[in-house]
Backbone and ligand atoms as CSV (ligand in chain L), in Angstrom:
chain,resi,resn,atom,element,x,y,z
A,1,MET,N,N,-16.950,80.700,10.880
A,1,MET,CA,C,-16.707,79.275,10.614
A,1,MET,C,C,-16.227,79.094,9.168
A,2,PRO,N,N,-15.156,78.326,8.972
A,2,PRO,CA,C,-14.647,78.161,7.602
A,2,PRO,C,C,-15.635,77.391,6.738
A,3,ARG,N,N,-15.729,77.772,5.517
A,3,ARG,CA,C,-16.606,77.062,4.592
A,3,ARG,C,C,-15.794,75.977,3.898
A,4,GLU,N,N,-16.503,75.053,3.303
A,4,GLU,CA,C,-15.881,73.919,2.624
A,4,GLU,C,C,-14.795,74.400,1.643
A,5,GLU,N,N,-15.094,75.468,0.900
A,5,GLU,CA,C,-14.183,75.928,-0.156
A,5,GLU,C,C,-12.891,76.501,0.423
A,6,ASP,N,N,-12.919,76.888,1.708
A,6,ASP,CA,C,-11.735,77.485,2.295
A,6,ASP,C,C,-10.637,76.461,2.556
A,7,TRP,N,N,-11.000,75.190,2.545
A,7,TRP,CA,C,-10.014,74.158,2.828
A,7,TRP,C,C,-9.392,73.734,1.512
A,8,THR,N,N,-8.079,73.816,1.428
A,8,THR,CA,C,-7.423,73.497,0.171
A,8,THR,C,C,-7.243,71.997,0.001
A,9,ALA,N,N,-6.885,71.318,1.080
A,9,ALA,CA,C,-6.654,69.877,0.972
A,9,ALA,C,C,-7.967,69.126,1.174
A,10,PRO,N,N,-8.154,68.031,0.430
A,10,PRO,CA,C,-9.352,67.226,0.670
A,10,PRO,C,C,-9.230,66.532,2.024
A,11,PRO,N,N,-10.354,66.233,2.670
A,11,PRO,CA,C,-10.272,65.549,3.964
A,11,PRO,C,C,-9.558,64.206,3.813
A,12,LEU,N,N,-8.830,63.814,4.846
A,12,LEU,CA,C,-8.197,62.493,4.830
A,12,LEU,C,C,-9.272,61.426,5.022
A,13,ASN,N,N,-9.078,60.273,4.396
A,13,ASN,CA,C,-10.050,59.196,4.589
A,13,ASN,C,C,-9.591,58.243,5.701
A,14,VAL,N,N,-10.433,57.285,6.004
A,14,VAL,CA,C,-10.158,56.366,7.118
A,14,VAL,C,C,-8.851,55.607,6.897
A,15,ASP,N,N,-8.587,55.180,5.641
A,15,ASP,CA,C,-7.345,54.443,5.361
A,15,ASP,C,C,-6.115,55.294,5.673
A,16,GLU,N,N,-6.177,56.566,5.319
A,16,GLU,CA,C,-5.043,57.452,5.604
A,16,GLU,C,C,-4.868,57.630,7.118
A,17,PHE,N,N,-5.977,57.705,7.831
A,17,PHE,CA,C,-5.916,57.770,9.296
A,17,PHE,C,C,-5.249,56.514,9.863
A,18,VAL,N,N,-5.621,55.359,9.309
A,18,VAL,CA,C,-5.056,54.081,9.787
A,18,VAL,C,C,-3.545,54.080,9.585
A,19,THR,N,N,-3.091,54.539,8.406
A,19,THR,CA,C,-1.658,54.573,8.097
A,19,THR,C,C,-0.904,55.495,9.054
A,20,VAL,N,N,-1.401,56.705,9.226
A,20,VAL,CA,C,-0.713,57.684,10.072
A,20,VAL,C,C,-0.724,57.231,11.533
A,21,ALA,N,N,-1.877,56.784,12.015
A,21,ALA,CA,C,-1.975,56.329,13.413
A,21,ALA,C,C,-1.040,55.142,13.640
A,22,GLY,N,N,-0.932,54.259,12.650
A,22,GLY,CA,C,-0.050,53.095,12.760
A,22,GLY,C,C,1.406,53.509,12.860
A,23,ARG,N,N,1.808,54.523,12.095
A,23,ARG,CA,C,3.196,54.995,12.162
A,23,ARG,C,C,3.503,55.618,13.528
A,24,VAL,N,N,2.556,56.379,14.038
A,24,VAL,CA,C,2.749,56.987,15.367
A,24,VAL,C,C,2.904,55.877,16.405
A,25,ALA,N,N,2.019,54.887,16.355
A,25,ALA,CA,C,2.067,53.786,17.328
A,25,ALA,C,C,3.372,52.999,17.186
A,26,ASP,N,N,3.774,52.696,15.948
A,26,ASP,CA,C,4.978,51.888,15.721
A,26,ASP,C,C,6.237,52.603,16.218
A,27,THR,N,N,6.356,53.900,15.930
A,27,THR,CA,C,7.574,54.598,16.356
A,27,THR,C,C,7.614,54.714,17.879
A,28,LEU,N,N,6.464,54.948,18.501
A,28,LEU,CA,C,6.450,55.028,19.966
A,28,LEU,C,C,6.831,53.678,20.578
A,29,THR,N,N,6.343,52.598,19.976
A,29,THR,CA,C,6.656,51.255,20.479
A,29,THR,C,C,8.141,50.944,20.316
A,30,GLU,N,N,8.710,51.349,19.137
A,30,GLU,CA,C,10.136,51.143,18.874
A,30,GLU,C,C,11.012,51.788,19.942
A,31,MET,N,N,10.565,52.918,20.448
A,31,MET,CA,C,11.455,53.735,21.272
A,31,MET,C,C,11.212,53.647,22.766
A,32,SER,N,N,10.336,52.779,23.182
A,32,SER,CA,C,10.105,52.677,24.623
A,32,SER,C,C,9.770,51.239,24.987
A,33,ALA,N,N,9.652,51.003,26.277
A,33,ALA,CA,C,9.312,49.659,26.735
A,33,ALA,C,C,7.799,49.444,26.671
A,34,ARG,N,N,7.083,50.469,26.271
A,34,ARG,CA,C,5.623,50.376,26.231
A,34,ARG,C,C,5.148,50.105,24.805
A,35,THR,N,N,4.167,49.232,24.677
A,35,THR,CA,C,3.624,48.897,23.368
A,35,THR,C,C,2.369,49.717,23.099
A,36,VAL,N,N,2.399,50.428,21.984
A,36,VAL,CA,C,1.229,51.214,21.577
A,36,VAL,C,C,0.647,50.568,20.334
A,37,ILE,N,N,-0.644,50.267,20.355
A,37,ILE,CA,C,-1.291,49.727,19.156
A,37,ILE,C,C,-2.550,50.523,18.840
A,38,VAL,N,N,-2.887,50.543,17.562
A,38,VAL,CA,C,-4.122,51.185,17.120
A,38,VAL,C,C,-5.222,50.137,17.228
A,39,THR,N,N,-6.238,50.418,18.020
A,39,THR,CA,C,-7.297,49.423,18.193
A,39,THR,C,C,-8.559,49.766,17.405
A,40,GLY,N,N,-8.628,50.978,16.880
A,40,GLY,CA,C,-9.816,51.300,16.090
A,40,GLY,C,C,-9.701,52.633,15.391
A,41,VAL,N,N,-10.210,52.683,14.156
A,41,VAL,CA,C,-10.330,53.953,13.431
A,41,VAL,C,C,-11.709,53.923,12.783
A,42,SER,N,N,-12.523,54.900,13.092
A,42,SER,CA,C,-13.867,54.870,12.521
A,42,SER,C,C,-14.368,56.262,12.183
A,43,ALA,N,N,-15.008,56.341,11.039
A,43,ALA,CA,C,-15.607,57.603,10.614
A,43,ALA,C,C,-17.026,57.669,11.164
A,44,ASP,N,N,-17.347,58.786,11.755
A,44,ASP,CA,C,-18.710,59.004,12.226
A,44,ASP,C,C,-19.528,59.666,11.133
A,45,HIS,N,N,-20.797,59.704,11.326
A,45,HIS,CA,C,-21.653,60.458,10.408
A,45,HIS,C,C,-22.518,61.373,11.244
A,46,TRP,N,N,-22.692,62.577,10.752
A,46,TRP,CA,C,-23.638,63.451,11.437
A,46,TRP,C,C,-25.014,62.826,11.283
A,47,PRO,N,N,-25.831,62.867,12.313
A,47,PRO,CA,C,-27.181,62.320,12.167
A,47,PRO,C,C,-27.990,63.139,11.161
A,48,GLU,N,N,-28.778,62.444,10.340
A,48,GLU,CA,C,-29.659,63.131,9.386
A,48,GLU,C,C,-30.831,63.718,10.164
A,49,PRO,N,N,-31.072,65.015,10.024
A,49,PRO,CA,C,-32.212,65.591,10.745
A,49,PRO,C,C,-33.530,65.109,10.133
A,50,SER,N,N,-34.527,64.940,10.973
A,50,SER,CA,C,-35.842,64.534,10.466
A,50,SER,C,C,-36.511,65.731,9.789
A,51,GLU,N,N,-37.562,65.447,9.015
A,51,GLU,CA,C,-38.289,66.538,8.352
A,51,GLU,C,C,-38.895,67.476,9.383
A,52,GLN,N,N,-39.297,66.906,10.503
A,52,GLN,CA,C,-39.891,67.718,11.570
A,52,GLN,C,C,-38.838,68.679,12.151
A,53,THR,N,N,-37.655,68.165,12.364
A,53,THR,CA,C,-36.572,69.012,12.890
A,53,THR,C,C,-36.265,70.145,11.921
A,54,ILE,N,N,-36.199,69.801,10.616
A,54,ILE,CA,C,-35.923,70.826,9.608
A,54,ILE,C,C,-37.037,71.873,9.602
A,55,ALA,N,N,-38.289,71.414,9.769
A,55,ALA,CA,C,-39.425,72.344,9.773
A,55,ALA,C,C,-39.309,73.327,10.930
A,56,ILE,N,N,-38.807,72.866,12.055
A,56,ILE,CA,C,-38.703,73.725,13.245
A,56,ILE,C,C,-37.405,74.536,13.223
A,57,MET,N,N,-36.305,73.859,12.938
A,57,MET,CA,C,-34.985,74.478,13.065
A,57,MET,C,C,-34.462,75.081,11.760
A,58,GLY,N,N,-35.096,74.757,10.656
A,58,GLY,CA,C,-34.568,75.179,9.360
A,58,GLY,C,C,-33.570,74.163,8.848
A,59,ALA,N,N,-33.066,74.397,7.656
A,59,ALA,CA,C,-32.111,73.462,7.053
A,59,ALA,C,C,-30.852,73.419,7.899
A,60,PRO,N,N,-30.224,72.240,7.989
A,60,PRO,CA,C,-29.010,72.141,8.819
A,60,PRO,C,C,-27.864,72.976,8.255
A,61,VAL,N,N,-27.108,73.566,9.154
A,61,VAL,CA,C,-25.922,74.332,8.759
A,61,VAL,C,C,-24.830,73.318,8.399
A,62,ASP,N,N,-24.090,73.621,7.322
A,62,ASP,CA,C,-23.017,72.704,6.940
A,62,ASP,C,C,-21.861,72.829,7.927
A,63,THR,N,N,-21.671,71.807,8.714
A,63,THR,CA,C,-20.597,71.842,9.712
A,63,THR,C,C,-19.376,71.065,9.240
A,64,GLY,N,N,-19.379,70.663,7.956
A,64,GLY,CA,C,-18.222,69.945,7.432
A,64,GLY,C,C,-18.307,68.474,7.741
A,65,PRO,N,N,-17.272,67.729,7.346
A,65,PRO,CA,C,-17.300,66.288,7.574
A,65,PRO,C,C,-17.240,65.949,9.062
A,66,ALA,N,N,-17.855,64.841,9.410
A,66,ALA,CA,C,-17.837,64.393,10.810
A,66,ALA,C,C,-16.421,63.981,11.198
A,67,PRO,N,N,-16.085,64.095,12.487
A,67,PRO,CA,C,-14.748,63.706,12.925
A,67,PRO,C,C,-14.491,62.209,12.758
A,68,ILE,N,N,-13.218,61.864,12.697
A,68,ILE,CA,C,-12.824,60.460,12.654
A,68,ILE,C,C,-12.242,60.112,14.027
A,69,GLY,N,N,-12.707,59.011,14.562
A,69,GLY,CA,C,-12.262,58.589,15.883
A,69,GLY,C,C,-11.121,57.591,15.777
A,70,VAL,N,N,-10.078,57.800,16.571
A,70,VAL,CA,C,-8.938,56.882,16.602
A,70,VAL,C,C,-8.769,56.408,18.046
A,71,THR,N,N,-8.623,55.110,18.225
A,71,THR,CA,C,-8.411,54.565,19.560
A,71,THR,C,C,-7.075,53.840,19.614
A,72,PHE,N,N,-6.296,54.189,20.630
A,72,PHE,CA,C,-5.011,53.521,20.859
A,72,PHE,C,C,-5.096,52.751,22.169
A,73,GLU,N,N,-4.302,51.699,22.252
A,73,GLU,CA,C,-4.119,51.036,23.519
A,73,GLU,C,C,-2.635,51.099,23.832
A,74,CYS,N,N,-2.323,51.581,25.024
A,74,CYS,CA,C,-0.931,51.691,25.442
A,74,CYS,C,C,-0.835,51.038,26.801
A,75,ASP,N,N,-0.195,49.869,26.855
A,75,ASP,CA,C,-0.272,49.012,28.038
A,75,ASP,C,C,-1.754,48.778,28.324
A,76,SER,N,N,-2.213,49.118,29.519
A,76,SER,CA,C,-3.631,48.850,29.782
A,76,SER,C,C,-4.501,50.080,29.533
A,77,ALA,N,N,-3.880,51.183,29.161
A,77,ALA,CA,C,-4.630,52.417,28.977
A,77,ALA,C,C,-5.258,52.484,27.584
A,78,VAL,N,N,-6.476,52.988,27.523
A,78,VAL,CA,C,-7.143,53.201,26.246
A,78,VAL,C,C,-7.226,54.705,26.019
A,79,ILE,N,N,-6.788,55.126,24.837
A,79,ILE,CA,C,-6.769,56.549,24.520
A,79,ILE,C,C,-7.633,56.768,23.287
A,80,ALA,N,N,-8.712,57.504,23.434
A,80,ALA,CA,C,-9.635,57.756,22.319
A,80,ALA,C,C,-9.537,59.219,21.900
A,81,ILE,N,N,-9.333,59.434,20.609
A,81,ILE,CA,C,-9.111,60.783,20.088
A,81,ILE,C,C,-10.036,61.003,18.896
A,82,GLN,N,N,-10.660,62.163,18.829
A,82,GLN,CA,C,-11.487,62.504,17.675
A,82,GLN,C,C,-10.812,63.629,16.910
A,83,VAL,N,N,-10.694,63.473,15.597
A,83,VAL,CA,C,-9.978,64.462,14.797
A,83,VAL,C,C,-10.810,64.845,13.580
A,84,ASP,N,N,-10.851,66.140,13.294
A,84,ASP,CA,C,-11.461,66.624,12.057
A,84,ASP,C,C,-10.637,66.082,10.896
A,85,PRO,N,N,-11.272,65.427,9.915
A,85,PRO,CA,C,-10.484,64.845,8.819
A,85,PRO,C,C,-9.851,65.882,7.894
A,86,ARG,N,N,-10.252,67.147,8.038
A,86,ARG,CA,C,-9.639,68.186,7.194
A,86,ARG,C,C,-8.310,68.607,7.816
A,87,THR,N,N,-7.338,67.741,7.669
A,87,THR,CA,C,-6.029,67.964,8.278
A,87,THR,C,C,-4.995,67.329,7.363
A,88,SER,N,N,-3.738,67.691,7.531
A,88,SER,CA,C,-2.698,67.044,6.727
A,88,SER,C,C,-2.176,65.840,7.504
A,89,PRO,N,N,-1.534,64.887,6.818
A,89,PRO,CA,C,-0.988,63.732,7.548
A,89,PRO,C,C,-0.031,64.143,8.667
A,90,TRP,N,N,0.788,65.163,8.427
A,90,TRP,CA,C,1.741,65.602,9.457
A,90,TRP,C,C,1.011,66.186,10.655
A,91,GLU,N,N,0.007,67.002,10.376
A,91,GLU,CA,C,-0.766,67.583,11.485
A,91,GLU,C,C,-1.467,66.481,12.269
A,92,LEU,N,N,-1.986,65.515,11.526
A,92,LEU,CA,C,-2.667,64.398,12.187
A,92,LEU,C,C,-1.700,63.633,13.086
A,93,ALA,N,N,-0.521,63.317,12.549
A,93,ALA,CA,C,0.481,62.578,13.334
A,93,ALA,C,C,0.861,63.367,14.587
A,94,ALA,N,N,1.058,64.674,14.431
A,94,ALA,CA,C,1.444,65.507,15.577
A,94,ALA,C,C,0.330,65.540,16.618
A,95,ARG,N,N,-0.899,65.627,16.143
A,95,ARG,CA,C,-2.045,65.658,17.061
A,95,ARG,C,C,-2.153,64.346,17.846
A,96,LEU,N,N,-2.064,63.225,17.128
A,96,LEU,CA,C,-2.198,61.920,17.779
A,96,LEU,C,C,-1.049,61.684,18.761
A,97,ALA,N,N,0.179,61.974,18.303
A,97,ALA,CA,C,1.345,61.781,19.178
A,97,ALA,C,C,1.222,62.669,20.416
A,98,GLY,N,N,0.776,63.905,20.209
A,98,GLY,CA,C,0.622,64.837,21.326
A,98,GLY,C,C,-0.360,64.320,22.366
A,99,GLU,N,N,-1.468,63.769,21.887
A,99,GLU,CA,C,-2.479,63.246,22.825
A,99,GLU,C,C,-1.934,62.059,23.611
A,100,ILE,N,N,-1.181,61.184,22.930
A,100,ILE,CA,C,-0.629,60.013,23.623
A,100,ILE,C,C,0.415,60.446,24.645
A,101,VAL,N,N,1.267,61.386,24.248
A,101,VAL,CA,C,2.309,61.884,25.164
A,101,VAL,C,C,1.668,62.586,26.372
A,102,ASP,N,N,0.613,63.368,26.121
A,102,ASP,CA,C,-0.111,64.016,27.224
A,102,ASP,C,C,-0.685,62.981,28.169
A,103,HIS,N,N,-1.250,61.954,27.577
A,103,HIS,CA,C,-1.828,60.888,28.382
A,103,HIS,C,C,-0.742,60.233,29.241
A,104,ALA,N,N,0.411,59.961,28.608
A,104,ALA,CA,C,1.527,59.343,29.323
A,104,ALA,C,C,1.979,60.213,30.490
A,105,ALA,N,N,1.979,61.514,30.270
A,105,ALA,CA,C,2.445,62.433,31.309
A,105,ALA,C,C,1.562,62.366,32.552
A,106,THR,N,N,0.275,62.117,32.374
A,106,THR,CA,C,-0.605,62.022,33.539
A,106,THR,C,C,-0.644,60.597,34.090
A,107,GLU,N,N,-0.561,59.615,33.185
A,107,GLU,CA,C,-0.662,58.218,33.612
A,107,GLU,C,C,0.627,57.725,34.272
A,108,TRP,N,N,1.761,58.060,33.675
A,108,TRP,CA,C,3.048,57.586,34.185
A,108,TRP,C,C,3.894,58.789,34.497
A,109,TRP,N,N,3.418,59.648,35.365
A,109,TRP,CA,C,4.088,60.908,35.630
A,109,TRP,C,C,5.507,60.665,36.136
A,110,GLY,N,N,6.382,61.533,35.684
A,110,GLY,CA,C,7.780,61.407,36.073
A,110,GLY,C,C,8.586,60.564,35.106
A,111,GLU,N,N,7.885,59.785,34.287
A,111,GLU,CA,C,8.595,58.934,33.315
A,111,GLU,C,C,8.685,59.676,31.987
A,112,PRO,N,N,9.918,59.923,31.490
A,112,PRO,CA,C,10.004,60.595,30.186
A,112,PRO,C,C,9.422,59.695,29.096
A,113,TYR,N,N,8.545,60.224,28.288
A,113,TYR,CA,C,7.896,59.400,27.271
A,113,TYR,C,C,7.621,60.207,26.006
A,114,PRO,N,N,8.074,59.691,24.834
A,114,PRO,CA,C,8.979,58.558,24.679
A,114,PRO,C,C,10.381,58.940,25.145
A,115,PRO,N,N,11.093,58.035,25.818
A,115,PRO,CA,C,12.368,58.408,26.419
A,115,PRO,C,C,13.467,58.629,25.383
A,116,CYS,N,N,14.324,59.598,25.633
A,116,CYS,CA,C,15.471,59.829,24.761
A,116,CYS,C,C,16.457,58.670,24.957
A,117,PRO,N,N,16.851,57.982,23.875
A,117,PRO,CA,C,17.763,56.840,24.025
A,117,PRO,C,C,19.169,57.258,24.461
A,118,ARG,N,N,19.510,58.513,24.281
A,118,ARG,CA,C,20.855,58.961,24.630
A,118,ARG,C,C,20.932,59.469,26.065
A,119,HIS,N,N,19.863,60.080,26.545
A,119,HIS,CA,C,19.923,60.699,27.871
A,119,HIS,C,C,18.934,60.098,28.866
A,120,ASN,N,N,17.889,59.474,28.320
A,120,ASN,CA,C,16.951,58.722,29.157
A,120,ASN,C,C,16.156,59.514,30.188
A,121,ARG,N,N,16.555,60.743,30.460
A,121,ARG,CA,C,15.844,61.455,31.515
A,121,ARG,C,C,14.856,62.481,30.966
A,122,HIS,N,N,14.856,62.650,29.641
A,122,HIS,CA,C,13.859,63.556,29.087
A,122,HIS,C,C,13.170,62.892,27.894
A,123,PRO,N,N,11.989,63.387,27.561
A,123,PRO,CA,C,11.275,62.802,26.424
A,123,PRO,C,C,11.805,63.331,25.097
A,124,LEU,N,N,11.520,62.584,24.037
A,124,LEU,CA,C,11.859,63.041,22.696
A,124,LEU,C,C,10.840,64.070,22.236
A,125,ARG,N,N,11.198,64.753,21.172
A,125,ARG,CA,C,10.291,65.740,20.603
A,125,ARG,C,C,9.998,65.361,19.146
A,126,LEU,N,N,8.765,65.642,18.700
A,126,LEU,CA,C,8.392,65.389,17.316
A,126,LEU,C,C,8.797,66.607,16.492
A,127,VAL,N,N,9.639,66.388,15.468
A,127,VAL,CA,C,10.216,67.506,14.725
A,127,VAL,C,C,9.745,67.497,13.266
A,128,PRO,N,N,9.163,68.608,12.787
A,128,PRO,CA,C,8.835,68.696,11.374
A,128,PRO,C,C,10.070,69.133,10.586
A,129,GLY,N,N,10.812,68.182,10.014
A,129,GLY,CA,C,12.012,68.495,9.249
A,129,GLY,C,C,11.658,68.878,7.821
A,130,SER,N,N,12.677,69.011,6.974
A,130,SER,CA,C,12.406,69.444,5.599
A,130,SER,C,C,11.782,68.326,4.769
A,131,ASP,N,N,12.111,67.074,5.072
A,131,ASP,CA,C,11.524,65.995,4.281
A,131,ASP,C,C,10.965,64.857,5.122
A,132,ALA,N,N,10.901,65.055,6.421
A,132,ALA,CA,C,10.321,64.016,7.269
A,132,ALA,C,C,9.864,64.594,8.605
A,133,LEU,N,N,8.854,63.951,9.142
A,133,LEU,CA,C,8.410,64.252,10.494
A,133,LEU,C,C,9.021,63.166,11.368
A,134,TYR,N,N,9.816,63.535,12.359
A,134,TYR,CA,C,10.565,62.515,13.094
A,134,TYR,C,C,10.732,62.864,14.568
A,135,TRP,N,N,11.100,61.850,15.324
A,135,TRP,CA,C,11.392,62.016,16.751
A,135,TRP,C,C,12.871,62.357,16.908
A,136,ALA,N,N,13.159,63.305,17.773
A,136,ALA,CA,C,14.545,63.703,18.017
A,136,ALA,C,C,14.724,64.108,19.470
A,137,CYS,N,N,15.974,64.027,19.915
A,137,CYS,CA,C,16.343,64.545,21.234
A,137,CYS,C,C,16.216,66.071,21.188
A,138,PRO,N,N,15.631,66.692,22.206
A,138,PRO,CA,C,15.495,68.155,22.190
A,138,PRO,C,C,16.826,68.894,22.151
A,139,HIS,N,N,17.932,68.199,22.489
A,139,HIS,CA,C,19.252,68.829,22.429
A,139,HIS,C,C,19.929,68.632,21.081
A,140,GLN,N,N,19.297,67.830,20.219
A,140,GLN,CA,C,19.890,67.553,18.903
A,140,GLN,C,C,18.741,67.354,17.907
A,141,LEU,N,N,18.055,68.458,17.654
A,141,LEU,CA,C,16.821,68.378,16.876
A,141,LEU,C,C,17.033,67.960,15.423
A,142,ASP,N,N,18.260,68.136,14.915
A,142,ASP,CA,C,18.486,67.802,13.505
A,142,ASP,C,C,18.802,66.313,13.305
A,143,ARG,N,N,18.899,65.556,14.354
A,143,ARG,CA,C,19.205,64.130,14.221
A,143,ARG,C,C,17.920,63.301,14.348
A,144,ASN,N,N,17.561,62.662,13.228
A,144,ASN,CA,C,16.337,61.875,13.146
A,144,ASN,C,C,16.535,60.515,13.832
A,145,LEU,N,N,15.822,60.272,14.914
A,145,LEU,CA,C,15.943,58.999,15.638
A,145,LEU,C,C,14.903,57.982,15.182
A,146,ALA,N,N,13.770,58.467,14.688
A,146,ALA,CA,C,12.726,57.560,14.177
A,146,ALA,C,C,11.764,58.358,13.314
A,147,THR,N,N,11.654,57.943,12.055
A,147,THR,CA,C,10.792,58.668,11.120
A,147,THR,C,C,9.329,58.259,11.326
A,148,VAL,N,N,8.489,59.250,11.517
A,148,VAL,CA,C,7.049,58.988,11.608
A,148,VAL,C,C,6.455,59.041,10.208
A,149,LEU,N,N,6.721,60.114,9.472
A,149,LEU,CA,C,6.215,60.248,8.107
A,149,LEU,C,C,7.272,60.861,7.212
A,150,ASN,N,N,7.314,60.417,5.976
A,150,ASN,CA,C,8.201,61.009,4.980
A,150,ASN,C,C,7.395,61.929,4.085
A,151,GLY,N,N,8.128,62.615,3.199
A,151,GLY,CA,C,7.466,63.415,2.186
A,151,GLY,C,C,7.214,64.832,2.636
A,152,PRO,N,N,6.569,65.608,1.777
A,152,PRO,CA,C,6.315,67.009,2.113
A,152,PRO,C,C,5.287,67.118,3.235
A,153,ALA,N,N,5.390,68.193,3.983
A,153,ALA,CA,C,4.481,68.396,5.122
A,153,ALA,C,C,3.041,68.473,4.655
L,1,ZN,ZN,ZN,18.320,63.577,24.737
């Protein structure tokens, strides 16, 4: 198990989660007939063990920061995702987008999501470019159709 010191980047906070989740939701909404909104972002806390538990089990093992929960609503579907905050904004965006796209694939099977505006029959792909994370047609990966995040990865 990685120790705290092994992580180079500090954990993202709730505000950063809100920003990244909002960008994922906004770009998905821009590119399809479906509206995606962020309905909740909340940091959990590991429960504090009682003195009795510590006496029996020993001191708690450091398991790192508690996950942050993100909830999206897409049409009538609710998508709840838990993410370890020790992640980069790009990784977070990719994780959240991936979960929503996976959900779409089971909920609206057969429908490309998010649909390619040029071909309409296949979904777009999230591309980590040199200065932006963006949605692109899988046949033209270098053409940015909607920027999710700017800046270094
Ligand atoms: Zn295409």
